[in-house]
N, C-alpha and C positions, 0 to 999 in steps of 0.2 A: 862426522864432526863429533869432537868430544871436548869437554871443559875440564880443567885440571886447575884447582885453586883459583877458579875465576879466570883462567886463560884458556883461550879457545885453540884448539888442535885438530890436525888430521893426520892420519897415518898414510904414508905412500911408499910405492915399491922403489926400493933403491937398488944399487947394483948386486949382482947376483942374486936377485929375488930375496932382498932382504928388507924387512919391514924398518921403516925410518919414522921418527916423530917430527912433525913440522908445525911448530906455532904459526897461526895464521890470525890476520884481522879480518872481521866480518863486516859485509856491507849491507844493503838492503836485501830483500827478497822481490825478485822479478818472475812473474810467470811461474811461481812456485818453486824457484829453485834461489837458493842462496848464493849470493855473490861473495867471493873471497877477494878482499881488496888488495891484500898483501900476504906474502908467505909461500905463494905456488909460483912456479914457472911453466911457461907452455910446454906442453909434453909430458908433465908429472902424471903420474898413475895413482891416483886416490884409491885407497882400498876401501870399498863400501860394504863389505859382507865378510863374515867370519870373526872367530874369536883369535885375535893375533896380538902380540906385543912388539915393541921396538927390539931389534936384534934378531927376530925369528927369521928363519928362511922359509918361504913359502913357495907353493906351486900355483902361480896366478891364473885365473881364467878371465882373460881380458875380453871386456863387453863395451861395445861403442855407447858413447852418450847419445841418448835422443835429444834431437832438436826441439826446444820447447816452441808451442804453439802461441805467437802473440796473442795478448788479451786484447779485446776490442779498442779500449783506450789506449793502450801502446801503439796499437796501429794507426789510430787517429792522431798520434804525436801528442797526447796529452801527459 
């Protein structure tokens, strides 16, 4: 996740393994993970590591996202 002139964005893997710039709206932090409230679609692959720029072609190393462990207050519905 990055910021450009006050606007939040992520870089995602596009067609032909090309890096794409995606503006996003941030939500709250839940169990240590930031919620993206808009700007991403189900199945988008967010680039989390490496020095890349939009338009670059990359060789991705796809890793599964870990499922967060709910905090005690979240488990109790608070």
